[in-house]
C-alpha positions as CSV (number, residue, x, y, z in Angstrom):
1,X,9.4,-5.4,31.3
2,X,10.5,-9.1,31.1
3,X,6.8,-10.1,30.8
4,X,6.2,-7.9,27.8
5,X,9.4,-9.1,26.2
6,X,8.6,-12.8,26.4
7,X,4.9,-12.2,25.5
8,X,5.8,-10.5,22.2
9,X,8.7,-12.8,21.6
10,X,6.1,-15.5,21.2
11,X,3.8,-13.0,19.4
12,X,6.3,-11.9,16.8
13,X,9.6,-13.2,15.8
14,X,11.7,-16.3,16.0
15,X,13.3,-16.1,12.5
16,X,12.8,-14.3,9.2
17,X,11.9,-16.4,6.2
18,X,14.2,-16.0,3.3
19,X,12.1,-17.7,0.6
20,X,8.8,-16.8,-1.0
21,X,5.9,-19.2,-1.6
22,X,2.4,-18.5,-3.0
23,X,-0.7,-20.5,-3.5
24,X,-3.4,-19.9,-6.1
25,X,-6.7,-19.5,-4.0
26,X,-8.8,-17.7,-6.6
27,X,-11.7,-20.1,-6.3
28,X,-11.9,-19.2,-2.6
29,X,-11.7,-15.5,-3.1
30,X,-14.0,-14.8,-6.1
31,X,-17.6,-15.9,-6.7
32,X,-18.2,-17.9,-9.8
33,X,-17.8,-15.9,-13.0
34,X,-16.8,-12.8,-11.0
35,X,-13.0,-13.1,-11.5
36,X,-13.0,-11.5,-15.0
37,X,-11.5,-8.1,-15.9
38,X,-8.6,-5.9,-14.8
39,X,-7.8,-4.7,-11.3
40,X,-8.3,-0.9,-11.3
41,X,-8.2,0.4,-7.8
42,X,-8.5,-0.3,-4.0
43,X,-10.5,1.5,-1.3
44,X,-12.6,1.2,1.8
45,X,-16.1,1.9,0.6
46,X,-18.2,0.5,3.5
47,X,-16.0,1.5,6.4
48,X,-15.2,-2.0,7.5
49,X,-11.8,-3.6,8.1
50,X,-11.7,-5.3,4.7
51,X,-10.3,-3.6,1.6
52,X,-12.6,-3.4,-1.5
53,X,-11.5,-3.8,-5.1
54,X,-12.7,-1.9,-8.2
55,X,-12.4,-3.8,-11.5
56,X,-13.0,-3.1,-15.1
57,X,-14.7,-5.6,-17.4
58,X,-15.8,-5.8,-21.0
59,X,-12.8,-4.0,-22.3
60,X,-13.3,-1.1,-19.9
61,X,-17.0,-0.5,-20.7
62,X,-18.1,-1.9,-17.3
63,X,-17.0,-0.9,-13.8
64,X,-17.6,-3.3,-10.9
65,X,-17.0,-3.0,-7.1
66,X,-16.0,-6.2,-5.3
67,X,-16.7,-5.8,-1.6
68,X,-14.3,-7.5,0.8
69,X,-15.7,-9.7,3.5
70,X,-14.6,-12.3,6.1
71,X,-16.7,-15.1,4.6
72,X,-16.1,-17.2,1.5
73,X,-16.0,-16.0,-1.2
74,X,-14.1,-13.1,0.3
75,X,-15.1,-10.7,-2.5
76,X,-18.8,-10.1,-3.2
77,X,-20.0,-8.0,-6.2
78,X,-22.0,-5.0,-4.9
79,X,-22.0,-2.5,-7.8
80,X,-22.0,-2.6,-11.6
81,X,-21.8,0.5,-13.8
82,X,-22.1,0.1,-17.6
83,X,-21.2,3.0,-19.9
84,X,-22.3,3.9,-23.4
85,X,-21.2,2.2,-26.6
86,X,-17.7,3.1,-27.5
87,X,-16.9,4.5,-24.1
88,X,-13.9,3.0,-22.3
89,X,-12.9,3.7,-18.7
90,X,-9.1,4.3,-18.7
91,X,-8.6,5.4,-15.1
92,X,-10.2,4.9,-11.7
93,X,-9.5,6.9,-8.5
94,X,-11.6,6.3,-5.4
95,X,-11.7,9.4,-3.1
96,X,-14.2,11.6,-1.3
97,X,-14.5,14.7,-3.6
98,X,-17.3,16.4,-1.7
99,X,-16.4,15.7,2.0
100,X,-19.5,13.7,2.8
101,X,-17.4,10.8,4.2
102,X,-18.5,8.6,1.3
103,X,-16.1,7.3,-1.3
104,X,-16.8,8.6,-4.8
105,X,-15.1,7.3,-7.9
106,X,-13.3,9.6,-10.4
107,X,-13.0,8.0,-13.8
108,X,-11.6,9.1,-17.1
109,X,-13.5,8.0,-20.2
110,X,-12.2,7.6,-23.8
111,X,-14.8,7.7,-26.5
112,X,-14.6,6.4,-30.0
113,X,-17.0,9.1,-31.2
114,X,-14.8,12.1,-30.2
115,X,-11.1,11.4,-30.5
116,X,-10.2,15.0,-29.4
117,X,-11.7,14.3,-25.9
118,X,-8.7,12.3,-24.7
119,X,-9.6,12.2,-21.0
120,X,-13.2,12.9,-20.2
121,X,-13.2,13.5,-16.4
122,X,-16.3,12.4,-14.5
123,X,-17.1,11.7,-10.9
124,X,-19.5,8.9,-9.8
125,X,-20.8,10.3,-6.6
126,X,-21.1,8.0,-3.6
127,X,-24.7,7.3,-2.5
128,X,-24.0,4.9,0.3
129,X,-21.3,2.9,2.0
130,X,-20.9,0.5,-1.0
131,X,-22.7,2.2,-3.9
132,X,-22.2,5.1,-6.3
133,X,-24.4,6.9,-8.8
134,X,-23.4,5.5,-12.2
135,X,-24.9,8.4,-14.0
136,X,-22.5,11.3,-14.4
137,X,-21.8,14.4,-16.5
138,X,-18.5,15.4,-18.1
139,X,-16.7,17.9,-15.8
140,X,-13.8,18.8,-18.2
141,X,-11.3,17.3,-20.6
142,X,-7.6,16.7,-20.0
143,X,-4.6,15.9,-22.2
144,X,-3.2,13.4,-19.6
145,X,-4.8,11.5,-16.7
146,X,-5.5,13.7,-13.6
147,X,-3.4,13.8,-10.5
148,X,-5.3,13.8,-7.2
149,X,-4.0,15.7,-4.2
150,X,-5.4,17.9,-1.4
151,X,-4.0,21.1,-2.9
152,X,-5.7,23.7,-0.6
153,X,-5.4,21.6,2.6
154,X,-9.1,21.3,3.5
155,X,-9.0,17.5,3.6
156,X,-11.0,17.1,0.4
157,X,-8.9,15.9,-2.5
158,X,-8.6,18.2,-5.6
159,X,-7.8,17.5,-9.2
160,X,-4.7,18.6,-11.0
161,X,-4.4,18.4,-14.8
162,X,-3.7,19.9,-18.1
163,X,-6.5,21.1,-20.5
164,X,-6.5,20.4,-24.2
165,X,-5.0,23.9,-24.9
166,X,-2.0,23.0,-22.8
167,X,-2.8,25.1,-19.7
168,X,-2.4,23.6,-16.3
169,X,-5.1,24.0,-13.6
170,X,-6.2,22.7,-10.2
171,X,-9.9,22.1,-9.7
172,X,-10.7,22.7,-6.1
173,X,-13.4,20.4,-4.7
174,X,-16.3,21.5,-2.5
175,X,-19.2,20.2,-0.4
176,X,-21.6,21.2,-3.2
177,X,-20.2,18.7,-5.7
178,X,-18.8,21.6,-7.7
179,X,-15.2,22.3,-8.8
180,X,-13.5,25.7,-9.0
181,X,-10.6,25.9,-11.3
182,X,-7.4,27.8,-10.4
183,X,-4.6,28.4,-12.9
184,X,-1.2,26.8,-12.2
185,X,0.6,28.5,-15.0
186,X,2.9,30.3,-12.5
187,X,4.1,26.9,-11.3
188,X,4.8,25.2,-14.5
189,X,4.1,25.7,-18.2
190,X,5.6,22.5,-19.5
191,X,3.6,19.7,-20.9
192,X,2.6,16.9,-18.5
193,X,4.0,13.6,-19.8
194,X,1.6,10.9,-21.0
195,X,1.7,8.5,-19.3
196,X,2.8,10.2,-16.1
197,X,3.3,9.3,-12.4
198,X,3.2,12.6,-10.7
199,X,2.9,12.1,-7.0
200,X,3.2,13.2,-3.4
201,X,6.5,12.8,-1.5
202,X,8.2,14.5,1.5
203,X,11.3,16.0,-0.1
204,X,12.7,18.0,2.8
205,X,11.7,15.7,5.7
206,X,9.3,18.1,7.3
207,X,6.4,15.6,7.5
208,X,4.4,17.6,4.8
209,X,3.7,16.2,1.3
210,X,5.4,18.0,-1.5
211,X,4.7,17.4,-5.2
212,X,6.8,15.9,-8.0
213,X,5.2,16.7,-11.4
214,X,6.3,14.5,-14.3
215,X,6.6,16.5,-17.5
216,X,8.0,15.6,-20.9
217,X,11.1,17.7,-20.3
218,X,11.9,17.1,-16.7
219,X,10.4,16.5,-13.2
220,X,9.1,19.7,-11.5
221,X,9.5,20.1,-7.7
222,X,6.7,21.8,-5.8
223,X,7.5,22.4,-2.1
224,X,4.7,22.6,0.4
225,X,5.2,25.8,2.5
226,X,2.2,25.1,4.7
227,X,0.2,27.8,2.9
228,X,0.7,26.8,-0.7
229,X,2.9,24.8,-3.2
230,X,5.8,26.8,-4.7
231,X,8.2,25.8,-7.5
232,X,11.6,24.8,-6.3
233,X,13.6,23.6,-9.2
234,X,13.6,20.6,-11.4
235,X,15.1,17.1,-11.7
236,X,16.5,16.0,-15.0
237,X,15.7,12.5,-16.3
238,X,18.6,10.0,-16.5
239,X,20.8,10.4,-19.5
240,X,20.1,8.3,-22.6
241,X,16.9,6.9,-21.2
242,X,14.4,6.2,-24.0
243,X,11.5,5.2,-21.8
244,X,11.0,6.8,-18.4
245,X,8.4,4.7,-16.7
246,X,6.3,5.2,-13.5
247,X,8.0,6.7,-10.4
248,X,7.8,5.0,-7.0
249,X,8.2,6.6,-3.6
250,X,9.3,4.5,-0.7
251,X,11.8,4.4,2.2
252,X,14.2,1.7,0.7
253,X,16.9,1.8,3.4
254,X,14.9,2.6,6.6
255,X,16.5,6.0,7.2
256,X,13.1,7.8,7.6
257,X,13.4,9.5,4.2
258,X,11.3,8.7,1.1
259,X,13.3,7.7,-2.0
260,X,12.4,8.3,-5.6
261,X,12.8,5.2,-7.8
262,X,12.5,5.3,-11.6
263,X,12.5,2.3,-14.0
264,X,13.9,3.2,-17.4
265,X,14.8,1.5,-20.7
266,X,17.9,2.5,-22.7
267,X,16.4,1.2,-26.0
268,X,13.0,1.0,-27.7
269,X,12.7,-2.7,-27.2
270,X,13.5,-2.5,-23.5
271,X,16.2,-5.1,-23.8
272,X,18.4,-3.0,-21.6
273,X,16.5,-1.9,-18.5
274,X,17.5,-0.4,-15.2
275,X,16.1,0.9,-11.9
276,X,17.4,4.3,-11.0
277,X,17.2,6.1,-7.6
278,X,17.6,9.8,-7.1
279,X,20.4,10.9,-4.8
280,X,19.3,14.3,-3.6
281,X,22.5,15.2,-1.8
282,X,24.5,14.9,-5.1
283,X,21.7,15.8,-7.4
284,X,22.2,12.7,-9.6
285,X,20.6,9.4,-10.4
286,X,22.4,6.2,-9.2
287,X,21.8,2.7,-10.6
288,X,20.0,0.4,-8.2
289,X,19.6,-2.6,-10.5
290,X,20.6,-3.1,-14.2
291,X,21.2,-6.8,-14.4
292,X,17.9,-8.6,-15.5
293,X,19.5,-11.8,-16.8
294,X,17.7,-14.9,-15.7
295,X,20.5,-17.4,-15.0
296,X,18.2,-20.4,-15.1
297,X,17.0,-19.6,-18.6
298,X,20.1,-17.8,-19.7
299,X,17.8,-15.0,-21.1
300,X,17.8,-11.3,-20.4
301,X,14.5,-9.8,-19.5
302,X,13.4,-6.2,-19.6
303,X,10.4,-4.0,-18.6
304,X,7.2,-4.9,-20.2
305,X,6.1,-2.8,-23.2
306,X,2.4,-2.1,-23.6
307,X,2.0,-3.6,-27.1
308,X,-1.8,-3.5,-27.4
309,X,-3.7,-0.9,-29.3
310,X,-6.4,-1.0,-26.6
311,X,-6.8,2.4,-24.9
312,X,-7.5,0.6,-21.6
313,X,-4.5,-1.6,-21.7
314,X,-2.1,1.2,-22.8
315,X,-3.4,3.3,-19.8
316,X,-3.2,0.4,-17.3
317,X,0.1,-1.2,-18.2
318,X,3.0,1.2,-18.2
319,X,5.8,-0.3,-16.1
320,X,5.2,0.3,-12.4
321,X,7.3,-0.8,-9.4
322,X,4.7,-1.7,-6.8
323,X,6.2,-2.0,-3.3
324,X,5.5,-3.9,-0.1
325,X,7.4,-5.7,2.6
326,X,6.9,-9.3,1.6
327,X,9.1,-11.0,4.2
328,X,8.4,-8.4,6.9
329,X,12.0,-7.6,7.6
330,X,11.4,-3.8,7.6
331,X,12.7,-3.1,4.1
332,X,10.1,-2.8,1.3
333,X,10.4,-5.1,-1.7
334,X,9.1,-4.6,-5.2
335,X,6.8,-6.5,-7.6
336,X,7.1,-5.9,-11.3
337,X,6.2,-7.6,-14.6
338,X,9.1,-8.3,-17.1
339,X,9.2,-9.5,-20.6
340,X,11.8,-11.7,-22.4
341,X,14.2,-10.1,-24.8
342,X,13.8,-13.1,-27.1
343,X,10.0,-13.3,-27.1
344,X,8.1,-10.2,-25.9
345,X,5.0,-12.4,-25.5
346,X,6.8,-14.3,-22.7
347,X,6.1,-12.2,-19.6
348,X,6.8,-13.0,-16.0
349,X,5.9,-11.4,-12.6
350,X,9.0,-11.3,-10.3
351,X,9.7,-10.1,-6.8
352,X,12.7,-7.8,-6.3
353,X,13.9,-8.5,-2.8
354,X,15.4,-5.6,-0.9
355,X,18.8,-6.9,0.4
356,X,21.8,-5.3,2.2
357,X,24.7,-4.2,0.1
358,X,27.8,-2.7,1.9
359,X,29.3,-1.3,-1.3
360,X,26.1,0.3,-2.6
361,X,25.3,4.0,-2.3
362,X,22.2,3.6,-0.1
363,X,23.4,0.4,1.6
364,X,20.7,-1.6,-0.2
365,X,20.3,-3.5,-3.5
366,X,17.7,-5.5,-5.3
367,X,17.8,-9.3,-5.8
368,X,15.4,-10.7,-8.5
369,X,13.5,-13.8,-7.3
370,X,12.9,-15.4,-10.7
371,X,11.0,-18.5,-9.6
372,X,8.5,-17.8,-6.9
373,X,6.6,-21.1,-6.2
374,X,3.0,-20.7,-7.2
375,X,3.4,-17.3,-8.8
376,X,6.0,-18.3,-11.5
377,X,3.7,-21.0,-12.8
378,X,1.1,-18.5,-13.9
379,X,1.5,-17.4,-17.5
380,X,0.5,-14.2,-19.2
381,X,0.5,-12.0,-16.1
382,X,0.0,-8.4,-17.3
383,X,-0.7,-6.6,-14.0
384,X,0.4,-7.5,-10.5
385,X,0.1,-5.8,-7.1
386,X,0.3,-6.6,-3.4
387,X,-2.8,-7.1,-1.3
388,X,-3.5,-8.2,2.2
389,X,-6.3,-10.7,1.5
390,X,-7.0,-11.8,5.1
391,X,-6.1,-8.6,6.9
392,X,-3.4,-10.4,8.8
393,X,-0.5,-8.2,7.9
394,X,1.0,-10.7,5.4
395,X,1.1,-9.4,1.8
396,X,-0.6,-11.6,-0.8
397,X,-0.7,-10.9,-4.5
398,X,-3.5,-10.1,-6.9
399,X,-2.8,-10.4,-10.7
400,X,-4.6,-9.8,-13.9
401,X,-3.8,-12.2,-16.8
402,X,-4.7,-12.0,-20.4
403,X,-5.1,-15.2,-22.4
404,X,-6.3,-14.7,-26.0
405,X,-8.0,-11.4,-25.1
406,X,-9.7,-12.8,-22.0
407,X,-8.9,-10.9,-18.9
408,X,-9.0,-12.7,-15.5
409,X,-8.1,-11.8,-12.0
410,X,-6.4,-14.3,-9.7
411,X,-5.4,-14.3,-6.1
412,X,-2.2,-15.8,-4.6
413,X,-1.9,-16.3,-0.9
414,X,1.5,-15.8,0.8
415,X,1.9,-19.2,2.4
416,X,5.5,-18.7,3.8
417,X,5.5,-18.2,7.5
418,X,7.4,-15.0,8.5
419,X,7.7,-15.0,12.2
420,X,7.8,-11.2,12.3
421,X,5.6,-8.4,13.5
422,X,3.9,-5.7,11.4
423,X,2.3,-2.3,11.8
424,X,-0.6,-1.2,9.6
425,X,-1.8,2.4,9.8
426,X,-4.9,3.8,8.1
427,X,-5.3,7.6,8.2
428,X,-8.9,8.8,7.5
429,X,-10.0,12.2,6.5
430,X,-11.9,12.7,9.7
431,X,-14.4,15.0,8.0
432,X,-17.6,15.9,9.8
433,X,-20.4,16.5,7.4
434,X,-24.0,16.5,8.8
435,X,-24.2,14.9,12.3
436,X,-21.1,16.1,14.3
437,X,-22.4,14.7,17.6
438,X,-21.0,11.3,16.8
439,X,-17.3,10.6,16.2
440,X,-16.6,11.2,12.4
441,X,-14.6,8.7,10.6
442,X,-14.2,9.8,7.0
443,X,-12.6,7.7,4.3
444,X,-9.0,7.0,3.1
445,X,-7.2,10.1,2.2
446,X,-4.3,10.8,-0.2
447,X,-1.2,12.4,1.3
448,X,-0.9,11.6,5.0
449,X,2.6,10.7,6.2
450,X,3.3,7.9,8.7
451,X,6.6,7.4,10.5
452,X,7.6,5.1,13.3
453,X,10.6,4.9,15.6
454,X,11.7,1.9,17.6
455,X,14.7,0.2,19.1
456,X,16.0,-3.2,18.1
457,X,17.0,-5.8,20.7
458,X,20.7,-4.9,20.2
459,X,19.9,-1.2,21.0
460,X,20.0,0.0,17.3
461,X,17.4,2.7,16.6
462,X,15.1,2.1,13.6
463,X,13.0,4.6,11.7
464,X,10.9,4.2,8.6
465,X,8.5,6.5,6.7
466,X,5.6,5.9,4.3
467,X,3.1,8.1,2.5
468,X,-0.5,7.1,2.0
469,X,-1.9,7.0,-1.6
470,X,0.7,9.3,-3.2
471,X,-0.2,8.6,-6.8
472,X,-3.4,8.3,-8.8
473,X,-2.7,8.1,-12.5
474,X,-2.4,4.9,-14.6
475,X,-3.4,2.2,-12.1
476,X,-0.8,2.6,-9.3
477,X,-2.8,0.0,-7.3
478,X,-1.6,1.4,-4.0
479,X,-3.3,0.1,-0.8
480,X,-5.3,2.7,1.1
481,X,-3.1,2.3,4.2
482,X,0.6,2.2,5.1
483,X,2.0,-1.2,6.2
484,X,5.5,-1.8,7.7
485,X,7.3,-5.0,8.5
486,X,9.0,-4.7,11.9
487,X,11.5,-7.5,11.5
488,X,12.9,-9.7,14.3
489,X,12.0,-7.6,17.3
490,X,9.4,-8.1,20.0
491,X,9.9,-4.6,21.3
492,X,7.2,-1.9,21.5
493,X,7.2,0.8,18.9
494,X,8.6,3.8,20.7
495,X,6.9,6.6,18.7
496,X,4.3,6.6,15.9
497,X,4.0,10.0,14.1
498,X,1.2,10.8,11.7
499,X,0.7,14.0,9.7
500,X,-2.0,15.1,7.4
501,X,-1.9,17.4,4.4
502,X,-4.1,20.1,6.0
503,X,-3.3,23.8,5.9
504,X,-5.6,25.3,8.5
505,X,-2.9,27.2,10.5
506,X,0.1,27.2,8.2
507,X,2.0,24.6,10.2
508,X,2.5,20.9,10.2
509,X,-0.6,19.1,11.4
510,X,0.8,16.0,13.2
511,X,0.6,14.0,16.3
512,X,2.8,11.4,18.1
513,X,1.7,8.3,20.0
514,X,4.0,6.4,22.3
515,X,4.5,2.7,23.1
516,X,2.5,1.0,20.3
517,X,2.0,-2.7,20.5
518,X,3.4,-4.7,17.5
519,X,1.1,-6.6,15.2
520,X,-1.4,-3.7,15.4
521,X,-3.8,-2.3,12.9
522,X,-4.2,1.4,13.7
523,X,-6.9,3.7,12.5
524,X,-6.2,7.4,12.9
525,X,-9.2,9.8,12.8
526,X,-7.7,13.3,12.6
527,X,-10.8,15.3,13.8
528,X,-10.7,18.2,14.1
529,X,-7.8,18.5,11.7
530,X,-6.6,21.8,13.1
531,X,-6.4,20.4,16.7
532,X,-4.2,17.3,16.8
533,X,-4.6,16.9,20.5
534,X,-8.1,15.7,19.9
535,X,-7.2,13.2,17.2
536,X,-8.4,9.6,17.9
537,X,-6.3,6.5,17.5
538,X,-8.1,3.1,17.4
539,X,-5.9,0.1,17.9
540,X,-6.7,-3.5,16.8
541,X,-4.2,-6.2,17.7
542,X,-4.1,-9.0,15.2
543,X,-3.5,-12.4,16.7
544,X,-1.2,-14.5,14.5
545,X,-0.6,-18.2,14.3
546,X,2.3,-17.7,16.7
547,X,0.0,-16.1,19.2
548,X,-2.1,-19.2,19.3
549,X,1.0,-21.4,19.5
550,X,2.3,-19.3,22.3
551,X,-1.1,-19.5,24.2
552,X,-1.2,-23.2,23.7
553,X,2.4,-23.5,25.0
554,X,1.6,-21.2,27.9
555,X,-1.6,-23.2,28.9
556,X,0.3,-26.5,28.5
557,X,3.1,-25.2,30.7
558,X,0.6,-24.0,33.3
559,X,-1.1,-27.4,33.3
560,X,2.3,-29.2,33.7
561,X,3.3,-26.9,36.6
562,X,-0.1,-27.4,38.2
563,X,0.3,-31.2,37.9
564,X,3.7,-31.0,39.5
565,X,2.4,-28.8,42.3
566,X,-0.5,-31.2,42.9
567,X,1.8,-34.2,43.0
568,X,4.2,-32.5,45.4
569,X,1.2,-31.4,47.6
570,X,-0.1,-35.0,47.6
571,X,3.3,-36.4,48.5
572,X,3.6,-33.8,51.3
573,X,0.2,-34.7,52.7
574,X,1.2,-38.4,52.6
575,X,4.4,-37.7,54.5
576,X,2.5,-35.6,57.0
577,X,0.0,-38.4,57.6
578,X,2.8,-40.9,58.0
579,X,4.6,-38.6,60.6
580,X,1.3,-38.2,62.5
581,X,0.9,-42.0,62.7
582,X,4.4,-42.4,63.9
583,X,4.0,-39.8,66.6
584,X,0.7,-41.4,67.7
585,X,2.5,-44.8,67.8
586,X,5.4,-43.4,69.8
587,X,3.0,-41.8,72.3
588,X,1.1,-45.0,72.9
589,X,4.4,-46.9,73.3
590,X,5.7,-44.4,75.8
591,X,2.4,-44.6,77.8
592,X,2.8,-48.4,78.2
């Protein structure tokens, strides 16, 4: 209706900002002396609307949980786990590994005392909404970091990895805090690459997560049949690539299909870098970006090489393209750390803006924003990721810097006003553990797919897809929800589709909701997972600055109209009084 149109015109979009601007607000975000360390992972530990952050301090010997809140400082320390001498945490994965609706933390430990135990796998079991048991026993040892996925479709994440003798297994989780291993030798016998970025991606557009397993030789494809994962060929790496860095899965051109991006280096110094994208129709890699020359400095940059001998830093710092829609135009942008080809110690965090390109294969290209106000002034950034600090749908940035061996976490607020709408969707596990009389919530789950369809003002249909928490190895730093920019449109979202990686009846477990309000944060509780008609959607509308301005304008307009009406009413009463006096005078005159 016209009323909805004008309401959301004020709520959403007047124009789309084309520039980026950030402000360092670390002092407002972190308590005093609590901004040290490396960002390790994100999660919802206490079931509130604020995302929590797991950090590593003291060279990886200490794990800390910073709980998000709405009051300053916005992060409050609530958990500290310290490990033995010589033990270093090299990976952190928050997930619910026993289905009790409490987040546990899977860690990998490297120990100086036993160099053969490359990745000591342990689980810190959740004991409350913001705490875990820091004491844990070794479960098994792996050659490479584990990959977390719900392999058997029971909504409890499982662990995939390769043992020290080169055999591949999946360890199936259970409610009893025990793992049962199952051989995967029939799927693949190749060595998992180290580092690797194996992940979940919908390859055949059936709204079920498939698996791409990164090995040293190639990339294995495991298709999800609804009952199991079966091998379905391989993808060869780009030719002449010396370094094949971490894969990224995102819908780069808003066609509803997830794309596979791969940053590579053609030489050992990474002076010649490129971002490749897999074109499934032609079974070939196409170049998305290969010009990393900074025109202002007249210097060519390349992907950052982990130069440190620290096991933590080598695990945390392989080149990763972290995605998020910075300017909320609907097309996800990228955030990455580059190094100068002249001086490898000179590193810079840059935003790769997703821009239209008529001559490009996918209709999109990447434009490097070299100087982002606020962010480009920060030196020695080693790790950077997107984060919604104030839960307002605008992506801010968290970074970890290293100055003379001192690690520090800093927060940058996105201060540019993007008059656009957003959609944030959090899909929980929906597991019911003890008391099933109340509505179960569960915790954030790896693997759900989210897709929305809507129509622009000019009638053009729009569709976009995202997958929640698709990767787990080597600090992917993915947010525990899917967030979409909706661009310059005040229209309702026509259809929101959510699917979960469950396998209870051998079919896709999904549900659609119609007519979703823009600027919404949606929590989907898929309980029971085998009956989507009973799934619950909770919707929270986020009032933006434009909403307040619209309300003020509306109230001001109403007051102005009321004043005009009152003035006209007063004038009409005065005219009526004058006419009555004239009639009375005329009557008296006629009587005489």
